[in-house]
LUMKOLFI-854309 format. One record per residue (C-alpha): residue in three letters; chain; y negated, x, z. Coordinates in pm, 1 decimal, m for minus. Layout:
REM residues N
node sero = Ala | vexlo = A | py = Y | px = X | pz = Z
...
***
This chain:
REM residues 245
node sero = Met | vexlo = A | py = 4100.1 | px = 1365.0 | pz = 4218.3
node sero = Phe | vexlo = A | py = 4194.6 | px = 1636.6 | pz = 3973.3
node sero = Ser | vexlo = A | py = 4174.5 | px = 1356.8 | pz = 3700.8
node sero = Arg | vexlo = A | py = 3819.8 | px = 1269.1 | pz = 3767.5
node sero = Ile | vexlo = A | py = 3683.3 | px = 1639.5 | pz = 3763.1
node sero = Ala | vexlo = A | py = 3623.4 | px = 1653.2 | pz = 3392.1
node sero = Thr | vexlo = A | py = 3420.6 | px = 1351.7 | pz = 3407.0
node sero = Gly | vexlo = A | py = 3231.1 | px = 1471.8 | pz = 3715.2
node sero = Leu | vexlo = A | py = 3170.0 | px = 1822.1 | pz = 3560.4
node sero = Ala | vexlo = A | py = 3079.2 | px = 1650.6 | pz = 3222.7
node sero = Leu | vexlo = A | py = 2792.5 | px = 1484.2 | pz = 3412.9
node sero = Asp | vexlo = A | py = 2638.2 | px = 1830.1 | pz = 3522.3
node sero = Ala | vexlo = A | py = 2502.4 | px = 1859.7 | pz = 3164.6
node sero = Tyr | vexlo = A | py = 2275.4 | px = 1554.7 | pz = 3204.6
node sero = Gly | vexlo = A | py = 2027.6 | px = 1715.6 | pz = 3454.9
node sero = Pro | vexlo = A | py = 1949.9 | px = 2041.3 | pz = 3293.0
node sero = Ile | vexlo = A | py = 1901.5 | px = 1845.0 | pz = 2940.3
node sero = Ser | vexlo = A | py = 1649.7 | px = 1610.9 | pz = 3140.3
node sero = Asp | vexlo = A | py = 1483.4 | px = 1947.0 | pz = 3287.9
node sero = Asn | vexlo = A | py = 1439.6 | px = 2110.1 | pz = 2967.2
node sero = Ala | vexlo = A | py = 1313.8 | px = 1783.5 | pz = 2808.3
node sero = Gly | vexlo = A | py = 1055.8 | px = 1770.5 | pz = 3069.4
node sero = Gly | vexlo = A | py = 959.6 | px = 2133.6 | pz = 3025.4
node sero = Leu | vexlo = A | py = 920.6 | px = 2084.4 | pz = 2641.5
node sero = Ala | vexlo = A | py = 716.2 | px = 1779.0 | pz = 2688.7
node sero = Glu | vexlo = A | py = 493.2 | px = 1977.8 | pz = 2900.5
node sero = Met | vexlo = A | py = 440.6 | px = 2266.8 | pz = 2695.1
node sero = Ala | vexlo = A | py = 374.5 | px = 2045.4 | pz = 2389.6
node sero = Gly | vexlo = A | py = 116.4 | px = 1870.7 | pz = 2581.6
node sero = Met | vexlo = A | py = 256.8 | px = 1515.0 | pz = 2588.7
node sero = Ser | vexlo = A | py = 145.1 | px = 1266.0 | pz = 2793.4
node sero = His | vexlo = A | py = 189.2 | px = 1252.5 | pz = 3178.8
node sero = Lys | vexlo = A | py = 380.4 | px = 950.6 | pz = 3147.5
node sero = Ile | vexlo = A | py = 650.2 | px = 1142.4 | pz = 2954.0
node sero = Trp | vexlo = A | py = 692.5 | px = 1380.8 | pz = 3261.1
node sero = Val | vexlo = A | py = 719.2 | px = 1099.0 | pz = 3486.5
node sero = Lys | vexlo = A | py = 1001.9 | px = 993.9 | pz = 3313.2
node sero = Thr | vexlo = A | py = 1183.8 | px = 1311.7 | pz = 3246.9
node sero = Asp | vexlo = A | py = 1136.4 | px = 1408.5 | pz = 3604.1
node sero = Ala | vexlo = A | py = 1299.4 | px = 1085.6 | pz = 3730.0
node sero = Leu | vexlo = A | py = 1591.9 | px = 1152.7 | pz = 3474.2
node sero = Asn | vexlo = A | py = 1622.0 | px = 1495.8 | pz = 3602.3
node sero = Ala | vexlo = A | py = 1644.5 | px = 1384.0 | pz = 3942.0
node sero = Ala | vexlo = A | py = 1912.2 | px = 1145.7 | pz = 3867.7
node sero = Gly | vexlo = A | py = 2090.7 | px = 1435.5 | pz = 3683.4
node sero = Asn | vexlo = A | py = 2068.4 | px = 1647.4 | pz = 3990.6
node sero = Thr | vexlo = A | py = 2213.3 | px = 1367.4 | pz = 4196.5
node sero = Thr | vexlo = A | py = 2516.1 | px = 1300.9 | pz = 3949.5
node sero = Ala | vexlo = A | py = 2571.7 | px = 1687.6 | pz = 3934.1
node sero = Ala | vexlo = A | py = 2598.1 | px = 1701.4 | pz = 4281.9
node sero = Ile | vexlo = A | py = 2852.2 | px = 1413.3 | pz = 4293.5
node sero = Gly | vexlo = A | py = 3052.4 | px = 1606.2 | pz = 4018.0
node sero = Lys | vexlo = A | py = 3051.1 | px = 1917.3 | pz = 4201.8
node sero = Gly | vexlo = A | py = 3150.4 | px = 1757.4 | pz = 4537.4
node sero = Phe | vexlo = A | py = 3471.4 | px = 1629.9 | pz = 4348.9
node sero = Ala | vexlo = A | py = 3541.1 | px = 1999.4 | pz = 4236.1
node sero = Ile | vexlo = A | py = 3485.8 | px = 2130.6 | pz = 4581.8
node sero = Gly | vexlo = A | py = 3690.3 | px = 1844.6 | pz = 4732.4
node sero = Ser | vexlo = A | py = 3948.4 | px = 1907.8 | pz = 4493.1
node sero = Ala | vexlo = A | py = 3933.6 | px = 2281.8 | pz = 4532.7
node sero = Ala | vexlo = A | py = 3956.7 | px = 2254.1 | pz = 4928.8
node sero = Leu | vexlo = A | py = 4265.3 | px = 2041.5 | pz = 4885.6
node sero = Phe | vexlo = A | py = 4412.6 | px = 2280.5 | pz = 4614.9
node sero = Ser | vexlo = A | py = 4312.4 | px = 2582.0 | pz = 4856.0
node sero = Leu | vexlo = A | py = 4472.0 | px = 2426.7 | pz = 5157.6
node sero = Ala | vexlo = A | py = 4811.8 | px = 2373.9 | pz = 4959.0
node sero = Leu | vexlo = A | py = 4792.3 | px = 2717.4 | pz = 4860.2
node sero = Phe | vexlo = A | py = 4709.7 | px = 2827.0 | pz = 5212.1
node sero = Gly | vexlo = A | py = 5044.9 | px = 2647.9 | pz = 5325.3
node sero = Ala | vexlo = A | py = 5254.0 | px = 2810.2 | pz = 5056.5
node sero = Phe | vexlo = A | py = 5111.4 | px = 3155.9 | pz = 5165.9
node sero = Val | vexlo = A | py = 5185.9 | px = 3099.4 | pz = 5517.2
node sero = Ser | vexlo = A | py = 5523.2 | px = 2959.1 | pz = 5460.0
node sero = Arg | vexlo = A | py = 5610.7 | px = 3252.4 | pz = 5223.0
node sero = Ala | vexlo = A | py = 5460.0 | px = 3513.5 | pz = 5466.5
node sero = Gly | vexlo = A | py = 5638.4 | px = 3378.2 | pz = 5774.6
node sero = Ile | vexlo = A | py = 5344.8 | px = 3320.7 | pz = 5949.1
node sero = Lys | vexlo = A | py = 5459.9 | px = 3036.5 | pz = 6228.8
node sero = Thr | vexlo = A | py = 5086.1 | px = 3012.0 | pz = 6374.7
node sero = Val | vexlo = A | py = 4740.6 | px = 3108.1 | pz = 6290.3
node sero = Asp | vexlo = A | py = 4574.1 | px = 3198.1 | pz = 6612.3
node sero = Val | vexlo = A | py = 4171.4 | px = 3244.4 | pz = 6569.6
node sero = Leu | vexlo = A | py = 4198.1 | px = 3442.9 | pz = 6911.6
node sero = Thr | vexlo = A | py = 4412.9 | px = 3717.7 | pz = 6740.7
node sero = Pro | vexlo = A | py = 4199.6 | px = 3994.8 | pz = 6683.9
node sero = Lys | vexlo = A | py = 4330.8 | px = 4038.2 | pz = 6306.2
node sero = Val | vexlo = A | py = 4283.6 | px = 3661.6 | pz = 6258.1
node sero = Phe | vexlo = A | py = 3943.8 | px = 3662.6 | pz = 6394.5
node sero = Ile | vexlo = A | py = 3826.0 | px = 3978.8 | pz = 6182.3
node sero = Gly | vexlo = A | py = 3980.2 | px = 3790.2 | pz = 5870.5
node sero = Leu | vexlo = A | py = 3767.6 | px = 3486.2 | pz = 5964.0
node sero = Ile | vexlo = A | py = 3437.2 | px = 3674.8 | pz = 5982.6
node sero = Val | vexlo = A | py = 3502.7 | px = 3886.4 | pz = 5641.4
node sero = Gly | vexlo = A | py = 3610.8 | px = 3553.4 | pz = 5478.5
node sero = Ala | vexlo = A | py = 3304.2 | px = 3387.6 | pz = 5602.8
node sero = Met | vexlo = A | py = 3111.1 | px = 3674.8 | pz = 5480.6
node sero = Leu | vexlo = A | py = 3218.7 | px = 3673.2 | pz = 5122.7
node sero = His | vexlo = A | py = 3083.2 | px = 3353.5 | pz = 5015.2
node sero = Tyr | vexlo = A | py = 2749.4 | px = 3451.5 | pz = 5086.5
node sero = Trp | vexlo = A | py = 2799.1 | px = 3775.8 | pz = 4937.1
node sero = Phe | vexlo = A | py = 2948.0 | px = 3634.3 | pz = 4629.2
node sero = Ser | vexlo = A | py = 2632.8 | px = 3369.9 | pz = 4621.9
node sero = Ala | vexlo = A | py = 2378.8 | px = 3659.0 | pz = 4670.5
node sero = Met | vexlo = A | py = 2549.3 | px = 3838.0 | pz = 4352.1
node sero = Thr | vexlo = A | py = 2547.5 | px = 3536.5 | pz = 4145.0
node sero = Met | vexlo = A | py = 2215.6 | px = 3417.5 | pz = 4185.0
node sero = Lys | vexlo = A | py = 2091.8 | px = 3787.2 | pz = 4135.7
node sero = Asn | vexlo = A | py = 2275.6 | px = 3785.4 | pz = 3800.4
node sero = Val | vexlo = A | py = 2085.8 | px = 3463.8 | pz = 3720.0
node sero = Gly | vexlo = A | py = 1764.1 | px = 3643.6 | pz = 3757.4
node sero = Ser | vexlo = A | py = 1871.3 | px = 3959.4 | pz = 3578.7
node sero = Ala | vexlo = A | py = 1999.2 | px = 3747.5 | pz = 3277.5
node sero = Ala | vexlo = A | py = 1658.1 | px = 3556.6 | pz = 3270.1
node sero = Leu | vexlo = A | py = 1456.3 | px = 3895.0 | pz = 3269.8
node sero = Lys | vexlo = A | py = 1678.0 | px = 4025.3 | pz = 2961.6
node sero = Arg | vexlo = A | py = 1577.5 | px = 3708.2 | pz = 2794.3
node sero = Val | vexlo = A | py = 1214.8 | px = 3759.4 | pz = 2859.9
node sero = Asp | vexlo = A | py = 1227.7 | px = 4109.2 | pz = 2760.4
node sero = Glu | vexlo = A | py = 1378.3 | px = 4034.5 | pz = 2433.5
node sero = Val | vexlo = A | py = 1104.9 | px = 3758.9 | pz = 2365.8
node sero = Arg | vexlo = A | py = 838.2 | px = 4003.3 | pz = 2449.4
node sero = Arg | vexlo = A | py = 1023.7 | px = 4255.7 | pz = 2204.5
node sero = Gln | vexlo = A | py = 1009.1 | px = 4023.3 | pz = 1932.8
node sero = Phe | vexlo = A | py = 631.7 | px = 3935.5 | pz = 1975.8
node sero = Asn | vexlo = A | py = 571.6 | px = 4295.9 | pz = 1965.2
node sero = Thr | vexlo = A | py = 795.4 | px = 4393.3 | pz = 1668.0
node sero = Ile | vexlo = A | py = 799.2 | px = 4118.1 | pz = 1420.5
node sero = Pro | vexlo = A | py = 497.2 | px = 4111.1 | pz = 1220.8
node sero = Gly | vexlo = A | py = 297.9 | px = 3759.5 | pz = 1219.2
node sero = Leu | vexlo = A | py = 523.5 | px = 3602.8 | pz = 1500.0
node sero = Arg | vexlo = A | py = 228.4 | px = 3537.2 | pz = 1717.7
node sero = Glu | vexlo = A | py = 22.1 | px = 3362.2 | pz = 1438.7
node sero = Gly | vexlo = A | py = 339.3 | px = 3158.9 | pz = 1361.4
node sero = Arg | vexlo = A | py = 367.2 | px = 3292.2 | pz = 1030.2
node sero = Ala | vexlo = A | py = 707.7 | px = 3445.0 | pz = 1104.2
node sero = Lys | vexlo = A | py = 1023.7 | px = 3303.5 | pz = 1243.7
node sero = Pro | vexlo = A | py = 1189.2 | px = 3470.6 | pz = 1540.2
node sero = Asp | vexlo = A | py = 1543.3 | px = 3615.2 | pz = 1582.9
node sero = Tyr | vexlo = A | py = 1696.6 | px = 3322.4 | pz = 1743.6
node sero = Ala | vexlo = A | py = 2056.6 | px = 3418.5 | pz = 1726.2
node sero = Thr | vexlo = A | py = 1955.7 | px = 3748.9 | pz = 1946.8
node sero = Cys | vexlo = A | py = 1820.2 | px = 3516.8 | pz = 2214.6
node sero = Val | vexlo = A | py = 2067.6 | px = 3286.4 | pz = 2207.5
node sero = Lys | vexlo = A | py = 2371.3 | px = 3567.2 | pz = 2212.0
node sero = Leu | vexlo = A | py = 2190.5 | px = 3707.0 | pz = 2563.0
node sero = Ser | vexlo = A | py = 2329.6 | px = 3427.5 | pz = 2760.4
node sero = Pro | vexlo = A | py = 2690.9 | px = 3424.0 | pz = 2696.2
node sero = Asn | vexlo = A | py = 2709.1 | px = 3820.4 | pz = 2700.4
node sero = Ala | vexlo = A | py = 2503.5 | px = 3837.6 | pz = 3030.8
node sero = Ser | vexlo = A | py = 2708.8 | px = 3560.3 | pz = 3187.7
node sero = Leu | vexlo = A | py = 3038.3 | px = 3757.2 | pz = 3120.8
node sero = Asn | vexlo = A | py = 2928.7 | px = 4082.0 | pz = 3174.2
node sero = Glu | vexlo = A | py = 2739.4 | px = 3973.8 | pz = 3503.9
node sero = Met | vexlo = A | py = 3039.9 | px = 3798.2 | pz = 3646.9
node sero = Ile | vexlo = A | py = 3248.3 | px = 4142.9 | pz = 3646.2
node sero = Pro | vexlo = A | py = 3130.7 | px = 4241.8 | pz = 4001.3
node sero = Pro | vexlo = A | py = 3179.5 | px = 3901.4 | pz = 4151.0
node sero = Gly | vexlo = A | py = 3519.4 | px = 3863.8 | pz = 3991.6
node sero = Thr | vexlo = A | py = 3603.1 | px = 4223.0 | pz = 4158.9
node sero = Leu | vexlo = A | py = 3466.9 | px = 4096.8 | pz = 4492.8
node sero = Val | vexlo = A | py = 3694.5 | px = 3780.6 | pz = 4482.3
node sero = Thr | vexlo = A | py = 4002.7 | px = 3990.6 | pz = 4349.1
node sero = Leu | vexlo = A | py = 4001.3 | px = 4297.0 | pz = 4575.8
node sero = Pro | vexlo = A | py = 3963.8 | px = 4183.8 | pz = 4954.1
node sero = Pro | vexlo = A | py = 4256.3 | px = 3963.7 | pz = 4965.6
node sero = Leu | vexlo = A | py = 4473.8 | px = 4244.8 | pz = 4794.7
node sero = Ile | vexlo = A | py = 4323.3 | px = 4496.6 | pz = 5037.4
node sero = Ala | vexlo = A | py = 4352.3 | px = 4275.9 | pz = 5363.6
node sero = Gly | vexlo = A | py = 4714.0 | px = 4172.8 | pz = 5283.9
node sero = Thr | vexlo = A | py = 4829.1 | px = 4538.2 | pz = 5158.7
node sero = Phe | vexlo = A | py = 4659.4 | px = 4757.7 | pz = 5443.3
node sero = Phe | vexlo = A | py = 4616.8 | px = 4525.2 | pz = 5724.8
node sero = Gly | vexlo = A | py = 4900.9 | px = 4236.1 | pz = 5720.2
node sero = Val | vexlo = A | py = 4915.2 | px = 3896.7 | pz = 5647.1
node sero = Glu | vexlo = A | py = 4757.9 | px = 3768.0 | pz = 5962.5
node sero = Ile | vexlo = A | py = 4427.4 | px = 3882.5 | pz = 5863.7
node sero = Leu | vexlo = A | py = 4454.4 | px = 3780.4 | pz = 5523.6
node sero = Ala | vexlo = A | py = 4502.6 | px = 3432.7 | pz = 5658.6
node sero = Gly | vexlo = A | py = 4183.4 | px = 3456.0 | pz = 5824.8
node sero = Val | vexlo = A | py = 4013.9 | px = 3586.3 | pz = 5495.0
node sero = Leu | vexlo = A | py = 4149.8 | px = 3265.7 | pz = 5315.5
node sero = Ala | vexlo = A | py = 3953.8 | px = 3010.5 | pz = 5511.0
node sero = Val | vexlo = A | py = 3616.9 | px = 2957.0 | pz = 5368.2
node sero = Ala | vexlo = A | py = 3333.5 | px = 2677.7 | pz = 5373.8
node sero = Ile | vexlo = A | py = 3063.1 | px = 2544.5 | pz = 5115.7
node sero = Ser | vexlo = A | py = 2742.1 | px = 2370.9 | pz = 5083.9
node sero = Ala | vexlo = A | py = 2574.0 | px = 2550.7 | pz = 4816.4
node sero = Ser | vexlo = A | py = 2569.5 | px = 2281.8 | pz = 4546.6
node sero = Asn | vexlo = A | py = 2453.2 | px = 2000.4 | pz = 4760.0
node sero = Thr | vexlo = A | py = 2196.2 | px = 2224.1 | pz = 4909.5
node sero = Gly | vexlo = A | py = 2045.2 | px = 2343.8 | pz = 4566.5
node sero = Gly | vexlo = A | py = 2067.4 | px = 1979.2 | pz = 4428.7
node sero = Ala | vexlo = A | py = 1866.0 | px = 1877.7 | pz = 4750.7
node sero = Trp | vexlo = A | py = 1584.3 | px = 2152.0 | pz = 4717.1
node sero = Asp | vexlo = A | py = 1544.5 | px = 2054.8 | pz = 4360.5
node sero = Asn | vexlo = A | py = 1484.6 | px = 1699.9 | pz = 4442.1
node sero = Ala | vexlo = A | py = 1254.3 | px = 1744.1 | pz = 4702.2
node sero = Lys | vexlo = A | py = 982.9 | px = 1878.1 | pz = 4486.3
node sero = Lys | vexlo = A | py = 1020.4 | px = 1576.2 | pz = 4241.0
node sero = Tyr | vexlo = A | py = 1029.7 | px = 1358.4 | pz = 4536.4
node sero = Ile | vexlo = A | py = 683.1 | px = 1485.3 | pz = 4645.6
node sero = Glu | vexlo = A | py = 555.7 | px = 1491.9 | pz = 4324.2
node sero = Ala | vexlo = A | py = 648.5 | px = 1144.8 | pz = 4250.9
node sero = Gly | vexlo = A | py = 489.8 | px = 984.3 | pz = 4565.4
node sero = Ala | vexlo = A | py = 668.5 | px = 684.3 | pz = 4513.5
node sero = Phe | vexlo = A | py = 758.2 | px = 611.2 | pz = 4855.8
node sero = Glu | vexlo = A | py = 541.6 | px = 612.0 | pz = 5165.2
node sero = His | vexlo = A | py = 744.1 | px = 913.5 | pz = 5333.6
node sero = Ala | vexlo = A | py = 661.8 | px = 1098.9 | pz = 5016.7
node sero = Met | vexlo = A | py = 292.8 | px = 1030.1 | pz = 5048.6
node sero = Ser | vexlo = A | py = 301.1 | px = 1166.3 | pz = 5429.3
node sero = Val | vexlo = A | py = 453.2 | px = 1496.0 | pz = 5301.2
node sero = Gly | vexlo = A | py = 218.4 | px = 1524.0 | pz = 4998.8
node sero = Pro | vexlo = A | py = 28.4 | px = 1507.6 | pz = 4777.3
node sero = Thr | vexlo = A | py = 58.9 | px = 1774.6 | pz = 4520.1
node sero = Gly | vexlo = A | py = m95.4 | px = 2084.4 | pz = 4627.9
node sero = Ser | vexlo = A | py = m25.8 | px = 2054.7 | pz = 5002.4
node sero = Asp | vexlo = A | py = 172.3 | px = 2294.0 | pz = 5217.9
node sero = Cys | vexlo = A | py = 472.2 | px = 2097.0 | pz = 5197.4
node sero = His | vexlo = A | py = 453.5 | px = 2062.8 | pz = 4808.6
node sero = Asn | vexlo = A | py = 402.6 | px = 2421.4 | pz = 4775.8
node sero = Ala | vexlo = A | py = 691.1 | px = 2497.5 | pz = 4993.8
node sero = Ala | vexlo = A | py = 922.7 | px = 2266.7 | pz = 4772.9
node sero = Val | vexlo = A | py = 771.1 | px = 2433.9 | pz = 4466.5
node sero = Ile | vexlo = A | py = 886.9 | px = 2792.2 | pz = 4593.3
node sero = Gly | vexlo = A | py = 1213.3 | px = 2653.0 | pz = 4679.1
node sero = Asp | vexlo = A | py = 1249.3 | px = 2486.0 | pz = 4315.2
node sero = Pro | vexlo = A | py = 1360.0 | px = 2849.5 | pz = 4144.6
node sero = Thr | vexlo = A | py = 1607.4 | px = 2883.4 | pz = 4426.8
node sero = Ser | vexlo = A | py = 1750.3 | px = 2577.9 | pz = 4390.3
node sero = Asp | vexlo = A | py = 1881.9 | px = 2609.3 | pz = 4026.4
node sero = Pro | vexlo = A | py = 2097.7 | px = 2905.7 | pz = 4051.2
node sero = Leu | vexlo = A | py = 2218.9 | px = 2779.4 | pz = 4380.3
node sero = Lys | vexlo = A | py = 2338.9 | px = 2458.8 | pz = 4259.8
node sero = Asp | vexlo = A | py = 2415.1 | px = 2562.3 | pz = 3906.1
node sero = Thr | vexlo = A | py = 2567.1 | px = 2900.2 | pz = 3954.3
node sero = Ser | vexlo = A | py = 2664.5 | px = 3001.1 | pz = 4296.4
node sero = Gly | vexlo = A | py = 2809.3 | px = 2669.0 | pz = 4380.6
node sero = Pro | vexlo = A | py = 3046.8 | px = 2595.0 | pz = 4112.8
node sero = Ser | vexlo = A | py = 3153.8 | px = 2925.7 | pz = 4116.6
node sero = Leu | vexlo = A | py = 3241.2 | px = 2920.5 | pz = 4474.6
node sero = Asn | vexlo = A | py = 3512.4 | px = 2666.3 | pz = 4369.6
node sero = Ile | vexlo = A | py = 3671.3 | px = 2960.2 | pz = 4180.2
node sero = Leu | vexlo = A | py = 3653.0 | px = 3183.6 | pz = 4495.6
node sero = Ile | vexlo = A | py = 3826.0 | px = 2935.2 | pz = 4702.1
***
């Protein structure tokens, strides 16, 4: 399973590239036929990404199970009883952590995107001739924003991952820590399904898609609203949760 992770995660690049190609085609005013093709490729990319992330999640779960077994053995815990108050509290805290972590990572995606928007706006306002196409933008500064933001914005979520086990184990004992370490995930698959739902309705290739459509209907509007949520959910929070485990 571990030997296939590199292949699975490499497939994650396929979806975003196809998605960006569709966006560029739309902005360039290209034919609607081009959008149809890039949407189909993007939907396929989301599905292959879900498979890749599924492998990552599965391997992380198996790995965490092995680590959990090692922890229980070294800590001398003979049974993990969920009816024990300490363990039950630990389970509640552990279940809460990945929602908190997901919220932080998704908020960070929005924050990084706004920094990019602010930088583009600044360049349009300060570089003479940029609006008219007579001057070149500062590409390097724009590109640099993403890695800088991804590193800086991950400090609080990283702290969230590190501190609770230390605090739980040090101050409340190994039983509550055993509860904290039990976490479940569905973010990656949910995000991929949400993203594909919009394309499914817009394509209208199947009888069911036509029944919930067409474009502009309540179902389509709901899918459009869900689409911006799906990207940080499947591309940021979902993969990051593997590391949290």
